[in-house]
Every structure is written in C-alpha cells, then in structure tokens.
C-alpha positions as CSV (number, residue, x, y, z in Angstrom):
1,X,-47.4,55.7,-32.7
2,X,-45.4,56.7,-28.9
3,X,-44.8,52.7,-28.9
4,X,-42.6,53.3,-31.9
5,X,-41.4,56.9,-30.0
6,X,-40.3,55.1,-26.7
7,X,-39.1,52.0,-29.1
8,X,-36.2,54.3,-30.5
9,X,-35.0,56.3,-27.4
10,X,-37.1,60.1,-28.1
11,X,-35.5,62.1,-25.4
12,X,-39.2,63.6,-25.6
13,X,-40.6,61.2,-23.7
14,X,-38.4,61.4,-21.2
15,X,-40.6,62.0,-18.3
16,X,-43.0,59.4,-19.1
17,X,-40.0,57.2,-17.7
18,X,-40.7,56.0,-14.7
19,X,-36.5,56.4,-14.1
20,X,-35.3,57.0,-10.3
21,X,-31.6,58.8,-9.8
22,X,-29.7,55.1,-9.3
23,X,-30.8,54.3,-13.2
24,X,-28.3,57.0,-14.6
25,X,-24.9,56.4,-12.1
26,X,-24.2,52.9,-15.4
27,X,-24.8,54.7,-18.1
28,X,-27.9,54.7,-20.5
29,X,-27.9,50.6,-20.9
30,X,-30.7,51.3,-18.3
31,X,-32.4,53.8,-19.3
32,X,-32.9,52.2,-22.3
33,X,-34.0,49.2,-20.5
34,X,-36.9,51.2,-18.8
35,X,-37.3,53.0,-22.3
36,X,-38.1,49.8,-23.9
37,X,-40.4,48.1,-20.9
38,X,-42.5,51.1,-21.4
39,X,-43.0,51.0,-25.2
40,X,-44.1,46.8,-24.5
41,X,-46.9,48.5,-22.5
42,X,-48.0,50.4,-24.9
43,X,-48.3,47.5,-27.4
44,X,-50.3,45.7,-24.5
45,X,-52.2,48.8,-24.2
46,X,-53.1,49.7,-27.6
47,X,-54.5,45.8,-28.4
48,X,-56.2,45.7,-25.1
49,X,-57.8,49.2,-26.8
50,X,-58.8,47.6,-29.8
51,X,-59.4,44.1,-29.0
52,X,-62.0,46.3,-26.2
53,X,-63.5,48.9,-28.9
54,X,-63.7,45.8,-31.6
55,X,-65.7,43.8,-29.4
56,X,-68.3,46.6,-28.0
57,X,-68.6,47.6,-31.6
58,X,-69.8,44.3,-32.3
59,X,-72.2,44.5,-28.6
60,X,-73.2,47.9,-30.5
61,X,-74.8,45.9,-33.8
62,X,-76.1,42.7,-31.9
63,X,-77.6,45.3,-29.5
64,X,-79.0,47.2,-33.2
65,X,-80.1,44.4,-35.2
C-alpha cells in the first residue's frame, strides 16, 4: 500500500522522502523523482519480506514433520 501512495506523490508521506532544500529549487520534478525512488524501495522491501516469510514458513513446516 505504501508503494501506491508514494507513487501518487501523497503529501502526507513527505516526511518519508529524503529531500534537501536544493531539491525544491528546480520545481516539483525533483521531489516527484524522490517519491518514485522511495516507492521502488518499498516494492523491493515488500518483496523481500514476502519471500522471507514464505521461506520461513516452509522451513517451519519441515521442522514439524
């Protein structure tokens, strides 16, 4: 869900975007690209979380048998 909200440049999530003062000088495009980078990072993190969860679940099933 966070990926979607970062991808649509939600103003509520501005605190999660690593920006500096100079990023505001050239217009909103720099901020939008930072939002998209954070969105991509959320996608990677969620994917790793899912893979790790599935892997641990399979490991747990093997231990019970």
